[in-house]
N, C-alpha and C positions, 0 to 999 in steps of 0.2 A: 550592408550595402542595399539590402532590400528596403530598409527604411529610407535611405537616401534617394531611392528611385521614386519616392512619392513626390509628385509634382503639383504645381499650382493649376495645371490645366487638366480637366477631366479626360480629355482625349489621350494624354500621355499616361495618366493613371491607368486607363483601360489597357493600353498597349503594354505597360509594364506588368500589370496583373496577369495578363496572358503569358508574357515572357516568363515570369516567375513560376507560373503553373507548369509550363513546359520544361522548366529547368529545376524542378523540385529537388532532384538528386544532386544538384551542384553544377558547377561549370569548370572548365579548365582554367588554370591560373592566368594564362595569357589573356583569355577572354575577360576574366574579372578585372585585369588591369586596364583593358580597353574600356570596359564599362565604367570604371572609376573616372577615366578621362572624359568619357561621353557625358557623364552626369555633371560635369563642371560647366557644360554649355547652358546658356539661358534657355528657359522653357520654349520660347518662340523659335529659336534657332534649332533646337532639338526636334520640335514638332515639324518644322519645315523639312528636315532630313527624313523623318519617318513618313511624312506624307508625300515625299518625292518632289517637293517644290524646289529643293536645292539638292546639290550633290556635294560630295567631298572627295578630295584627291587622296586622302588617307585611306589606304586599302583596308586596314584593320577596322576603322570606323565604318567603312562601307559594308564590310562583311557583317559586323554586328547590327548595323541598321537593317540589313536584309533579314537577319534573324528576328529582329523586333517586328518587322513587317509581317513575317511569316507566322508569328505566334498568334 
């Protein structure tokens, strides 16, 4: 999954590098499933979520996006 989080936008690569550094010991299975779904988003949509330009009604997405922002 770490490999799949490599994106075409440098900004997202930086966010995910920090996220993986913070979660070096692993993550709960539920969070991994949400991350898999999040990684299906196009780069620009994902960047908009992480930068706070858009929001999501999906609570699980919102929680993970907050963790990405905090990393």
